[in-house]
N, C-alpha and C positions, 0 to 999 in steps of 0.2 A: 504494500500500500504506500503511495507517495505521501510525503510530509510537507507541510508548509515551510517556507523559508525561515520563519520565526520559531518553528516548533522547538528545536533544541534550546534556543536561547530562553524561551518562556518556560520550558521544563526546568531549566537551571535556576529560574527565578521563583520556583515553587509551584509551577503548574502541575496539575494531575494529568498523566497521559490519557489521551482519548482520541476519538476520531469524529469527524463531522462531514457528512456528504462524501464519504469514501476517501477522506484525506485525513492524515494524522495532524491533530492540533489539540491543545490542552482542553480538557473537559471543564475544568474549574481551577480557580486559584485559592478561594476561601469558601465560605458557606454560600450556597446559591442565593439565599435571601438577600445577602449584602450585595452580591453582583447584580441581581435583578433590580434592587433598589437604585443602584448606580445608573442602570439603563433608563429608569423612569424618573428619577428625582434629582440626581447629581450629575455625574459624568462617568461613563465607562469607556475604556479603550479595548478593542478586540481585534483578533487576527482575522483577516479576510483572505488569507492565502489559499483558501479552498475555492476561490473564484479563479476562472481562467479568462484570458483575453485573446481575441483574434483581431488582427489588423487587416482591414479590407482596403486595397489600393487599386488603382487603375481608373481610366477615364470613364468607364461605364458603371462604376461602383454604386452610385445612387440609384440609377435606373434598375440595375440588376437586383440589388438587395430589396428594393421596393417591390419587385415582383416575386420575392421569396417569402416575405413575412406579412403579418396581419396589420401592422401599423404603418403610418406614413413616414417613410425614410426620405423620399424625394424632396420634401419641403422642410426637412429638419435643418434648422439654421445652425451655424457654427457655434460651438460650446453647449448645444442643447442635446438632450437625450430623450428616449422613450422606451417603452416596454412592449414586446411583441411575442407572438407565438409563431412557430414554424410548423406548418401543417403538411399532411399528405394530401393527395388529390381527393380523398374521401372526407376531408375536413377534420381528421383526427390529429391531436396535438403530438408532434414529434420532439418538441423542445421549447423552452422559453429563453428569452435573451433580452438584454438591454443594449441599445445601440446609441452611440454618441458620435456626433459630427465633430471631428477634430481638425477640420479644414482640409489638410492634404490627404486625409484618410478617414475612414469610418472605423470605430472601435466597438467590437462586440464583446459583451461581458456576460458570462454564463458560468454555471458550475463547472469546475475543473473536471469532475468525473464524467461530464457530458460532452466535453470538448472534442474528443476524438471522433465520436459519433456524429457530432454536428458538423465538423470539418468534412467528414466523408460525405455526408448528405448534401451539404452546400456545394462541394466541388463537383458533384454529379450533374449539377445544373449550370455549370459554366461551359457553354458550348462555343460560340463565336464571340464571347464577350471579353473585353479588356478588363479583366478582374483578377487580382491575385489575393490569396488568403494566406496569412502568416500567423502562426502561433507565437505570441509575444508574452506568454504567461510568466516567463522567467525574466522579463525586462520591465514589466509594469506590474507592481505588486501593491496590494491595498491593505490599509488599516482602517477600521471603523471607529468613530467617536460618536457617542450618543448620550443624551440626557439633557436636563434643563440648563445645566451649566457648561455645556459643551463649547459654546461659542467663547465663553470666558476662558476655558482651559486652552482652547486653540490659540487665542490671542496671547495668553500668558506664556505659551510655549514658543512664541515668536512668529506665529502665523497670522498675518493680517487678514481678517475674515471680511470679505466684501458682502454686500447684499446679494443674495442669490435666490433665484426661483428654484422650484423643485426640478431636479435632474438638470441643473446647470453647472458647468465646469468653469473654474477659474484657475489659470496657470499662474503660480506665484513663485517668488524667490524666497527661500528659507535657508539661512546660514550659507548663502552663496551656492545653493543647489536648487534645482527646479523640482517643485512638487505641484500636483494638481489637486484642488479641493472641489468636491462635488457635494451639493446638498441633496440628500436622498430621502430626508424625512419631510412630512407635511407640517402644517401649522401646529398640530398637537404634539408631534414628536420631533424634537431637535436632533437631527441625525446627519452626519457627514461621513464621506469617505475621503481618504487621502491616498493618492497614487504616487508612488515613488519608485526609483530604481532600487535594485536589491542591495547595492552597497550603502545606501543611505537609510535603509529601513530600520536598522537597529537604533541609530541615533534619533530617528523620528519617534520611535516608540518610547525611548528613554525620556525625551523632552516632554512628551504628553503625560507620562507617568509622574515626572517631577513637577509638572504643572497642576497635578491633583487628580488626574483621571485614575479610576479604579480598574485594574486588569479584570477582564470578564472572559469566561470560558464559553465553550460551545453549548453547554447545558442550559445556561441562562438565556443565551441567544435563541435557542430553539423554543424555550418557553415563551419568550417575548414574541417570536414569530407567530405562534399559535394564538396568543392573546390578541394580537392585532389582525388576525384573520388573513395572513398572507399564505396562500397555498404554495407548496413546494413540489417542483416537478420530480416525478418518480415516487412521490408519496401521496399527495393530494391531487396532483394532476398526472394522469397516466396516458399512455398511447391510445387508449380506447375512448378518451374523453373528448367532447366537442367544446369549442371555445365558450359558447354562451352558457354551458353547464357550470363553468368555473366561476361565473360572476365577475370576471376580470374585464369589464367593459373598457377600461383604459388601455387594453392591449389591442383594441379593434378600431379600425377606421373604415367607414362605409362610403367614402367619397374618393378614395385614392386610385381606384381602378383595379385591374386584375392582379391576382397573385395565386399561388398554389393553394387550393382548397377554398377559394373565395366563393365559388358557386354554392357550396354547402352552407357557408356562413350567411350569405345573403338570403338563401332559402329559409333558414331558421328565422332570420330577422323579419322577413316578409310574413311569415306565419305567426310570428309574435310570441312563441313560447318554446320551451323545452320540457321534457317530461320529468326531469330531475335537475337539481341545482345544488351547488356548494352552500353549506350552512354552518353556522356555529352551533354548538350544543353545550348545555350543562347537564349534569347527571345526578340522579337520586339513587343511591345504592353504591355498589362497588365501582371503582374506576375501571372503565372498559379498556381493553387493549386494542390497538389499531387493527383494523380488519374485521372487527365484530359487526355482525349484521343487525339491522334495526327492523323491527316487525310491528305491525299494527293490524288488529283484527285477524291475527293468524297469518298474515301475508308479509313477505319481505318487502320493505319500502325504502331501504337505504343501507348505508354502512358508515362506520366511523373510520377515518383515515389517519388522524393525528390526535394525540391526547397529551395534555400538559397539566402537571401539578404546579400551580403558581404559588410560590411561598407567601407566607403571611408577611405583610409590610404595613407600617403605620398603625400597628395595633389591631390589624384585622386577623383573619384566619386563612389557612390554606384553602385554595379553591381548585377545582378540577374543571378544565375546559376541553373542548374538542372541536375538530373540524370534520366534515364528512359530507355525504350526499344524501338528500332526502327527496322522495318523489312528490310531485306537485299535489296529488290527491291526498297524500298524508298530511301535508301542511294545511290544506283546506278543510280536512275532516276534524272531528272532535275526538277521535280514538286516541288512546294512550299509545305512545311510541316506546316500545320496550326492547331490551337487549338481555342477553344472558347475564344477570347480576343486578338489573335495575331498570329504571326508566330514564329516557332521554328527552330533554326539552329543547326544541329548536330555538336558536337565538340569532339575532342580527349580529353581523360582524362588521367592524372590529368590536370586541368586547370593551366595556368601559375600563379605562386605565385608573383604577382606584384600589 
């Protein structure tokens, strides 16, 4: 199993060995409740080395990638990014990705464990196009900073934080080296990514920690992901799923023109519904395991895909949340939704951050 660039350094700093998304990275540094609180109330710094990067160059790059994915790449302005799905001709999701317009090239950001398969799939569709794809995962490596005091921590570490929109990139000078700062959180969650070269990564992490950021491991990150209702490809989004079933409407553009699988996506939009959709869940009874089936009136109506035990913070108690799929008729009916070990209550996502 591959390891992130920072893995050995962070283990030497007291991190507990672990893995996230098929890449070795610390699971935790202290108790999960403290790390989770840093992500929500103060500031946490975490390893994003389990993400991979693909550089897309060539004079046809905008047109070509626009015809591959579900969002609008053609009109993406410099320094801006968006989120997309990669589909097959039947409209089933083959991967998810973020794409940033970096001026001379487009940069694709996706899970490192999915990188090889995505490269193989994308290259299959380069026919007569002037397009080159290059894996630059070992050149552009990311660190995450999140929490209400993240802007303060970044500035104290020597990074001048400009006003940024969601998924906007700023290229900055830090200690005479270039770093890129990306705002990836919305108004409720102050969250940033820092992209840097491998040789500057250690110093950047040290500066953030010295400025007051709490090191956070993968376990707290996964809990926060589920609490905020962000589906993960390979877990909550699978190859059999259709885009509208995932509720990720920000990944879809209906005015951009043709792309692979577009006919199916448009057909679903015109008919106005899908039979099942991603939902949040709370549970009464034993905490379920991912994959457990949901039943109502003796019929299977859904499944749970992710489960998180969110630790007690601010005097509260531990809570159990989940993500999964539920059929439309079960949401509209009054029957109890049950699983082996208890009852499930569908909830809107994201869950409240309290």
